[in-house]
Backbone as a printed PyTorch tensor [residue, N CA C, xyz], in Angstrom:
tensor([[[-74.8180,  74.5820,  37.2280],
         [-74.6790,  75.6530,  37.6010],
         [-76.7310,  76.5280,  36.7300]],

        [[-76.5840,  77.1580,  36.3030],
         [-77.8270,  77.3930,  35.1180],
         [-78.3240,  79.3270,  35.3810]],

        [[-77.9800,  78.5670,  36.2080],
         [-79.1140,  79.9820,  37.4870],
         [-78.7290,  81.1800,  37.3100]],

        [[-79.8040,  82.2980,  36.5830],
         [-79.7690,  84.0380,  36.4890],
         [-79.8480,  84.5130,  37.4600]],

        [[-79.2580,  85.8200,  37.9800],
         [-79.6460,  86.9440,  39.1520],
         [-80.6420,  86.8390,  38.7370]],

        [[-81.3460,  87.4160,  37.7900],
         [-82.6880,  87.4310,  37.9000],
         [-83.7430,  86.1150,  37.9960]],

        [[-83.0260,  85.3200,  37.8830],
         [-83.5750,  84.3830,  38.2240],
         [-84.2850,  84.3370,  39.5360]],

        [[-83.4600,  85.1900,  40.7580],
         [-84.3400,  84.6480,  41.9250],
         [-83.7690,  85.8490,  42.3850]],

        [[-83.5780,  87.7660,  42.5240],
         [-82.8970,  88.3380,  42.9630],
         [-84.0950,  89.4880,  41.5680]],

        [[-84.5650,  90.0720,  42.7810],
         [-84.9760,  91.2230,  41.9240],
         [-85.1100,  92.8070,  42.2760]],

        [[-84.6290,  93.7390,  41.0010],
         [-84.4130,  94.9870,  42.1490],
         [-84.9500,  95.7410,  43.0170]],

        [[-84.3230,  96.2190,  43.7340],
         [-84.4710,  97.5500,  44.3540],
         [-86.1420,  97.9980,  44.1630]],

        [[-87.1460,  98.9120,  45.0600],
         [-87.9950,  99.6240,  44.4740],
         [-87.9610, 100.7520,  46.1130]],

        [[-88.3790, 101.6190,  45.7840],
         [-89.2870, 103.6380,  46.2050],
         [-90.2700, 102.9100,  46.6580]],

        [[-90.2770, 102.2920,  47.5260],
         [-91.7190, 102.4990,  48.1050],
         [-93.2640, 103.5910,  47.5020]],

        [[-94.2270, 104.2460,  47.5640],
         [-94.8910, 105.1260,  47.0390],
         [-95.7690, 105.4640,  48.6070]],

        [[-95.2430, 107.2080,  48.4460],
         [-96.2700, 107.2250,  49.4640],
         [-97.0770, 107.2660,  50.6600]],

        [[-97.8520, 106.2100,  49.3100],
         [-99.3710, 105.9760,  50.0200],
         [-99.8760, 104.5770,  51.0590]],

        [[-98.2000, 103.6770,  50.6940],
         [-98.2690, 101.9590,  51.0330],
         [-97.8300, 101.5600,  52.7220]],

        [[-97.3080, 103.7330,  53.1000],
         [-97.6720, 103.2870,  54.6820],
         [-96.5160, 102.4900,  55.3550]],

        [[-94.9740, 102.9670,  55.4580],
         [-94.3680, 101.8150,  55.9910],
         [-93.8070, 102.3620,  57.1780]],

        [[-93.7140, 101.8210,  58.1470],
         [-94.2700, 102.4190,  59.9450],
         [-92.2900, 102.4940,  59.9810]],

        [[-92.6800, 103.8000,  61.2650],
         [-90.5300, 103.4310,  61.7310],
         [-90.7030, 102.5860,  61.4870]],

        [[-90.8570, 101.9060,  62.4310],
         [-90.2010, 100.2460,  63.1030],
         [-89.3490,  99.2140,  61.7840]],

        [[-90.7900,  99.2530,  60.6490],
         [-90.1410,  98.4440,  59.3540],
         [-88.6420,  99.4120,  58.9510]],

        [[-89.7250, 101.2020,  58.5580],
         [-87.5760, 100.9130,  58.4470],
         [-86.4040, 101.3270,  59.3760]],

        [[-86.3390, 100.9930,  60.4420],
         [-86.0490, 100.6240,  60.8020],
         [-84.8760,  98.9570,  60.5210]],

        [[-86.0240,  97.9950,  61.0920],
         [-85.3590,  97.1650,  60.1020],
         [-84.9400,  96.9350,  59.1250]],

        [[-85.1870,  98.0240,  58.4410],
         [-84.5040,  97.1910,  56.9420],
         [-83.4270,  98.2720,  57.0370]],

        [[-83.3250,  98.8980,  57.8460],
         [-81.5820, 100.4600,  57.7110],
         [-81.1420,  98.7060,  58.5410]],

        [[-82.0000,  98.0800,  60.3310],
         [-80.3390,  97.4200,  60.6540],
         [-79.9740,  96.4560,  59.7840]],

        [[-81.4270,  95.6490,  59.3730],
         [-80.3110,  94.6700,  57.9660],
         [-79.2600,  95.0450,  57.0370]],

        [[-79.7980,  96.1750,  56.6060],
         [-79.1130,  96.7310,  55.9500],
         [-78.0840,  97.0050,  56.0280]],

        [[-77.3210,  96.9370,  56.6580],
         [-76.1690,  96.8600,  57.6130],
         [-75.2080,  95.6620,  58.0760]],

        [[-75.3200,  95.0730,  58.4010],
         [-74.7960,  93.4520,  59.1570],
         [-74.8010,  93.2310,  57.6820]],

        [[-73.7500,  92.2940,  57.6710],
         [-72.5280,  91.3610,  57.1150],
         [-73.9840,  90.5320,  57.1470]],

        [[-73.6680,  88.9310,  56.2040],
         [-74.2000,  88.4620,  56.0490],
         [-73.8170,  87.1390,  56.6340]],

        [[-73.3400,  87.2540,  57.1520],
         [-72.8160,  85.9250,  58.1340],
         [-73.3260,  86.2990,  59.3980]],

        [[-73.6930,  87.4500,  59.7090],
         [-73.7240,  87.3430,  61.4510],
         [-76.1650,  87.1870,  61.1130]],

        [[-76.1800,  86.8560,  59.9640],
         [-77.3420,  86.7740,  59.6230],
         [-77.7290,  84.8280,  59.5360]],

        [[-77.2240,  83.7440,  60.0330],
         [-76.6030,  82.7510,  59.1150],
         [-77.2450,  82.7100,  61.4910]]])
């Protein structure tokens, strides 16, 4: 094995106000956050 979490996953961050995150992107992120991993397969 020998894999570290830091090698495959980056920490979350907050979007800056000037990044222009749209309502559609926000809705998709919210939806994906609530899905169990089994449902995404």
